[in-house]
N, C-alpha and C positions, 0 to 999 in steps of 0.2 A: 872366418876362412876354417871351410872345413879340414876337420882330421879326416880323408878317404882317402885309398887311392882309386883315381876315374880309371876307368880301361875305353876304351873302342875300338872293336873289331873291324874291321871299315872304317878311310878316312877319305874316302872320292868330298865333291861341292859339301853331301848334310853332316858328315862328321867334323870335315875343318873350322867348316863357319861355328856347330856346336864348341868343340876346342878350345876356340876365337871367341867368341862368348863368356866363357866361364874364366877364360884367364882375363877377361877385360875385364872383369868386374870381381876379379882379384878375390874369387872363394878360394881355392888352391893354388902350388905353383906348379912353378911347369916343371921338376920334379915330382907331382901328384899325375900327371896325369904319362900313361903307358898310354899306343898304337900301335894295330899292327894294321895290312897290306899288303893287297897279294904282289903288288907293282911299286915294284924299286925305286922307281923314278916317282912315286907315290910320294913312300918314306921318306926320299930324299927330301922331294919339298915340303911336306909339315916340319920334317926334325929343321929343315933352317928358315921354318917360316916361325913355330913357337919353342923352338929350345929344348921339343919337349923330347922322351926316350921313343922309340922304332922299334918293332921288330915282323920278320918274316912269319912267325909261330903263335896262332891264333889260342895255343892252347897254355902259353907264358903272358901273355895278356892274359883269361881268363885264374888260370893259379894267382897273380894281383892284382886285381880288382879286388875293391870293397862294394865299388858299385860295375858295370859293364853295360855301357852301348853296342846294339849288337845296329848297327848298319850298313848292314854287307845287302843285296839286291834278294826280293825275298824266295828267289827263287835258286839261291846257291846258301841259302837253313835249309835242307837232309841233306847238304856236305856237310857245312861250317859247323853246325848245332852239335854233333854228332863227335865232332870232334873232343870240345868240349867242355862233356856232359860231365866225366866224371874228374876235371880240374879245375871245376868251381872251390870258391870255400862258401860253406854251410852255409854262414851268412851273406851272405855275397846279393843285392838288386841287383837284378839282370834286367832291360830300360830294350824294347825292343823297336825299332820307329819304323817297320817293316809293315807296307802297308796288303790289308791282302792276305795276313798272318793273325787269326782268331789267336785267345789266351788256350785255347784248348790243343795249339796244333803245334804250338811249343813246350807250351807242358809235355805234350805227348814226344816229343824231338828229346826236353830239358831232365824231362823229373819234377817231383817237387820243388818247386825254388818261389824265392821270390819274385814275381813279373808286375811289370808294370809298360803294356802295350802302350805307346806315342806315337801321334803322329804331329810332328812339326811343319814346318814348311820351308820355305827358300832363304822368304828375307827374310828367317835364323844368317844368313852371309850380312847382313846391315843392322845384325841387333833388334828387327821389328818382326817375329814367326809369332804367330798363330800357333799355338801347339794343346795338344789333344792328351789326356790324360787317364788310363786306368786300366786299375790293378788288377791284385788274382787276388781271395780272401787269405793269402799267407804273408804280404805286407803292411805295416802298420800304420795307423794316421802317423806317426810320427815322421816313416819314411817315405812317408810319398811328400809331405811339408818336404824332406831332405831334396825329393829329388825336384819338384812342382821350382824350388830357391834354382834347383841347373835352369830348369826352362825360363825359367822370369828373365838368366841374363845372357838371355839376347830373346829378349817377347815379354808374350807374355804367355798364362796356361791357364788350364782350367782343367781338371778329375771333370769327368763325362762316363756315365755309362757304357758297354759295350758293344751296347743297344742302337748306339749315338754312333761307334765310331763311322758306315758308310756312307754315313749325310755330314759327319768330320773331317771326311776325303774329300766329299763337293764343295764343302762350301769356306772348307782353308787349306787342305791338302794340295787340288788340284787349281784353286781358284786365283792363284797369280797370273796364270797362262789367261785365263778369261782378261785379267784385268790390262794386261800388257798387250791383247787383241784391241783393247779397247781408247787404253789409249796410242797406240801404232792409229787407229783408225781417223779419232780424232787430232794428230800431226798430217791426218794424210788431208783431211778434209782443210788445214789451215794454209798448210801447203797452195794447196789448192786458190785458197786465199791473198794469196801472199807471199806468207810467211815463207821464213828461210828454213832450213826443216832440225837444225840441231836446235832453234829459238821454240818452234814448234810444237817435238819434244819434253822439251822446259817449263812448257806454259802447263800443254797437259797432264804430265804430271807431278809437276808442282800442284795441280788445280785437282787430282784424286789426291791426289795426297792430304792439303785444306778439308777438302770435302769430310776424308775419313776421320780426321779430327775432328770437324765440327757434329760426329755422331758416336765418335768416343769422348766427348768430352762434355756435351750437351746432357745427354741422356737424351735430347730431343730424339721423336719417332722420324724414322727419316723423306715421313714423304710433308709433316710438318716442314722439314728443313726443304725442302723441292718447295715449298707454295710461298714460303718466305724469299722467290729468288723470284715466282713468276709474277709479275706486276702485271698486272690487265691491259690485254691487246699490246705488252711489249715481247720480245722475243726470246725470253725462256719461253714463255711458255709454248710459242712457235713453235721452240724442239723439243719441246716437252708430245708436242703432236704429231708432230713428226714420225716419233721413238714408236710413239703409242701406237701411228698409225701402220708402222712394220714390223710392231709384235716384237719386239725391242725386252718386252717381263715376259712373256711364252718363252721365247723365243732364250736366256737364263733361264726359267727356270728349267726349262726341257732337257738343256743340255748341263746344269750343277744333276739332276735326275739322274741322265745315262752316267756321268760317270758317275756315284751312288750306287746307281745299278752295277758298274763294273767291278767295284770295289769288292759289292755282296758275290757276284761270280769269283772271282776271284777266291775268294774266301770260304766257298764252296768245294775248291780241286782239292 
């Protein structure tokens, strides 16, 4: 168990998912987490769900935290960060999960701080997030491992250079939305073929989950795994051919790169 006080400024879906994962992993006790939010309703909800301390004061959270998660929307940074600048502990580790907010921008608002820029995704809600971490030069390797353990409590995490963060937004930060569209389309086809919709969603989602586990756990190239399903003259290769005819891979690549470009454009403002 960690001997640290963990603070969250912002306790929406992502913040609450992270709080739940950290507590489920027994990394800290409920008395070691404090969270703030603008909405009293949000605070009531997370206080009831997690039995943690809550407050509407961002300054109080900053003053109490050894590790401080900034889980507010990027457009709130210019408002929130000046509020807390003079209230951080000298050795506090600040973790930002906002898209389009480079380390340099955050340092310009907070000054010299131990800072980790992070990008989790919404599967944190079910303990299956993929998170990227990028520390500034004031964070020690031991502190990086400490924060990485928190992110691993609700999924998987890896350290990447900041130059890769826009690619991370495309490949994991936003990609659950693409996968949901794929699952929905698979289910629609199954419904068209006579399967009840609820059952169709279950079959499609479990197949996507199983395929992802095959990639992660076998270490095989996705193309090799695809080829193993494609019998000569069979049903699967017929579907693969139709996907190729429709530009499936090209569309996915174009969409993901558009997402990454949007992330880059946001960081330039």
